[in-house]
C-alpha positions in Angstrom: 49.5 21.1 -5.1 46.1 22.2 -3.3 44.1 22.4 -6.5 44.7 19.1 -6.9 43.2 18.1 -3.4 40.2 19.8 -3.7 39.9 18.0 -6.7 40.0 15.1 -5.4 37.8 15.7 -2.4 35.5 16.7 -4.5 35.7 13.6 -6.8 35.1 12.0 -3.5 32.3 13.9 -2.4 30.7 13.4 -6.0 30.7 9.8 -5.6 30.0 9.2 -2.0 26.7 11.0 -3.0 26.3 8.6 -6.2 26.9 5.6 -3.9 24.2 7.0 -1.3 22.0 7.3 -3.8 22.4 3.5 -5.2 21.9 2.5 -1.6 18.9 3.9 -1.4 19.7 7.6 1.6 18.6 9.8 -1.0 15.0 11.1 -2.7 13.2 8.8 -0.6 14.9 5.5 -1.9 15.7 3.1 0.8 16.8 -0.6 0.9 15.0 -3.7 1.7 15.0 -7.3 -0.1 11.7 -8.8 -2.4 10.6 -12.7 -2.9 7.6 -13.6 -4.3 4.2 -15.7 -3.6 3.8 -18.8 -6.2 1.8 -18.1 -9.3 -1.8 -19.5 -7.9 -0.9 -17.9 -4.4 -0.6 -14.2 -4.5 -1.9 -13.4 -0.8 -3.7 -10.2 -2.0 -6.0 -11.9 -3.9 -7.2 -13.9 -0.7 -8.1 -11.2 1.3 -5.0 -11.2 3.6 -5.0 -9.0 6.7 -6.2 -6.1 4.4 -9.4 -7.8 4.3 -9.2 -7.1 0.4 -11.7 -9.6 -1.2 -10.2 -9.3 -4.5 -7.5 -7.1 -5.7 -9.3 -6.5 -9.5 -12.5 -5.8 -7.2 -10.3 -3.0 -5.1 -8.3 -1.8 -8.1 -5.0 -2.5 -7.3 -4.5 -5.3 -9.9 -2.0 -7.6 -9.9 0.4 -5.5 -9.1 0.5 -6.1 -5.2 2.7 -7.2 -1.8 2.6 -8.3 1.8 4.8 -6.3 3.4 6.8 -6.9 6.7 5.5 -5.2 10.1 8.0 -2.1 10.1 6.0 -1.1 6.8 2.5 -3.0 7.5 2.2 -0.8 11.0 -0.3 -2.5 12.6 -2.9 -2.1 9.1 -2.3 1.2 8.1 0.0 1.1 5.0 -3.1 -1.0 3.4 -3.5 0.8 0.4 -0.5 2.4 0.2 1.7 2.2 -3.4 5.6 1.7 -3.0 8.7 1.9 -6.4 10.4 -1.2 -6.3 13.7 -2.0 -8.5 15.9 -4.4 -8.2 19.2 -3.7 -6.9 21.4 -4.6 -9.6 24.2 -2.7 -7.9 24.0 -5.9 -6.0 22.9 -8.3 -7.7 23.5 -7.6 -11.5 22.4 -12.0 -12.1 18.9 -11.9 -11.8 18.1 -8.0 -11.5 16.6 -6.1 -14.7 18.5 -3.0 -14.9 16.4 0.2 -15.0 13.2 -1.8 -14.5 11.0 -0.5 -11.7 7.7 -1.5 -10.4 4.5 0.4 -8.8 3.1 -2.2 -6.0 0.1 -1.8 -3.5 0.3 -3.0 -0.2 -1.8 -5.4 0.3 -1.1 -7.8 3.1 0.8 -8.4 5.9 3.9 -10.6 5.7 4.4 -12.1 9.1 7.4 -12.3 11.4 8.5 -15.9 12.0 11.0 -15.3 14.5 14.0 -17.2 13.6 15.6 -14.3 11.8 13.3 -13.7 8.4 12.8 -11.9 5.9 9.6 -10.2 7.1 10.8 -10.2 10.8 12.2 -6.1 12.6 13.1 -4.8 11.5 13.6 -5.4 8.1 11.9 -3.8 5.3 10.5 -6.7 3.4 8.6 -6.9 0.2 6.8 -10.5 -0.3 5.2 -9.8 -4.0 2.6 -11.3 -5.9 4.7 -13.3 -8.8 3.8 -11.2 -12.2 5.2 -8.0 -10.0 8.0 -9.8 -9.2 9.1 -11.1 -12.4 9.2 -7.2 -14.1 11.7 -5.9 -12.3 13.5 -10.0 -11.7 14.8 -12.6 -14.1 13.2 -15.8 -14.1 15.0 -18.8 -12.2 16.6 -16.5 -9.4 17.1 -17.8 -5.9 13.4 -16.0 -5.3 15.0 -13.4 -2.7 16.4 -10.1 -4.5 17.5 -6.6 -2.6 15.7 -4.2 -3.5 15.1 -0.2 -3.5 12.1 1.3 -2.2 10.3 4.5 -2.1 6.7 5.2 -1.4 4.7 7.0 -4.4 1.4 8.4 -4.9 -1.3 6.0 -6.1 -3.5 6.3 -9.4 -6.4 5.0 -9.3 -8.6 4.9 -12.1 -12.4 5.7 -10.8 -13.9 7.4 -7.8 -12.7 5.6 -3.8 -15.2 2.7 -3.3 -16.9 1.7 0.0 -18.1 -2.0 0.3 -20.6 -2.6 3.1 -20.5 -5.5 5.6 -21.7 -6.7 8.5 -25.6 -7.6 9.8 -28.2 -5.8 11.8 -26.5 -2.8 13.6 -22.8 -4.0 13.3 -21.5 -1.7 10.4 -18.1 -2.7 8.7 -16.7 -0.5 5.6 -13.9 -1.7 3.5 -12.8 1.4 1.7 -10.3 0.4 -1.2 -8.9 1.9 -4.4 -7.8 5.0 -2.5 -5.5 7.7 -4.1 -3.3 10.2 -3.4 -1.0 8.4 -0.6 -3.2 5.3 -0.6 -3.3 4.9 3.6 -6.2 6.2 5.7 -5.7 7.5 8.8 -9.1 8.5 9.7 -12.0 7.9 8.4 -15.9 9.3 10.0 -19.3 8.2 8.3 -22.8 9.7 8.5 -26.1 9.0 7.4 -29.3 11.3 6.2 -30.9 10.8 9.4 -27.8 11.4 12.2 -26.5 14.5 9.8 -23.4 14.7 11.6 -20.4 13.1 11.0 -19.5 9.7 13.4 -16.0 8.8 13.8 -15.5 5.4 12.9 -12.0 3.3 13.8 -10.2 0.7 12.1 -11.7 -2.9 12.7 -8.5 -4.8 11.0 -6.5 -4.2 7.7 -8.8 -1.9 4.8 -12.3 -2.2 7.7 -13.4 0.8 9.4 -16.6 0.3 12.1 -19.4 2.4 13.3 -21.1 2.6 16.0 -24.4 3.8 15.2 -27.5 1.9 13.0 -26.9 3.2 10.0 -30.0 1.3 8.6 -32.4 3.1 5.8 -30.0 5.9 5.5 -28.1 7.8 2.5 -24.5 7.3 3.7 -21.9 9.9 3.3 -17.9 9.7 4.2 -15.1 11.7 5.0 -11.7 10.0 5.1 -8.1 12.0 6.1 -5.1 10.1 4.7 -1.9 9.7 6.5 -0.5 12.5 4.5 -3.0 15.2 5.7 -5.2 14.8 2.6 -9.2 14.7 3.7 -12.0 14.2 1.3 -15.8 14.3 1.6 -17.8 11.9 -0.2 -21.4 12.6 0.4 -24.3 10.3 -0.7 -22.7 7.6 -1.9 -24.7 5.1 -0.7 -28.3 5.1 -1.3 -30.6 4.3 1.2 -32.0 0.8 -0.5 -28.5 -0.3 0.1 -27.4 -4.1 1.1 -24.5 -5.7 3.2 -21.9 -6.7 0.5 -22.8 -4.2 -1.8 -19.8 -1.4 -3.8 -20.3 1.5 -3.8 -18.2 4.1 -6.2 -17.9 7.5 -5.6 -17.2 10.6 -8.0 -14.3 12.1 -6.0 -10.7 11.1 -6.2 -7.3 11.7 -4.1 -4.8 13.2 -6.3 
């Protein structure tokens, strides 16, 4: 009798773990929902709240998504990577079973204050259509339950620095960032200043400095949300102009 009870309890506990995993409560997976933009309305290709002028130019391709405020974190999530899979247990009709896509957060999905999918505290992804159709069948109603987890970003080449601004106003868009992908802090150093000057987030992936750096070689230091830090020495030559993008040799792993 005792053996039967023990076996029954063990079975219940095992099934609880299985279902808990399916619901995204273990191994870093969490529950959410996903929608998609139209074929010609990819939010990230238009710049969006992260400020990427073009996702291909920034190194992200078409697997991108606008994320709800609880995930966007005021722009800190820009460049972060997530694995997304359709929750087949909840929506077997429209989910592609076992299909997974990795997307980069490149935009903000704003709340509409009317119980919309991007209203807090919902964890929502408004995905590009190519990314959405890698995990869901065509012809669905445009909203699917998903499981999501943070993953490391794998980028080709080094980190990119795009120089923006005019005159003595300097702003740098940081893109194609590997590792956790989301930048926590940034510094800049000119060949004449010789000391690291803290930058602050102007908006999205754009970081601003408060000193005149014209006609100087530029170096950068970046710390990611996961705490990893890299230095990028003399990435930008003194002959730089606003609007140019420079690729470093270094990359986060």
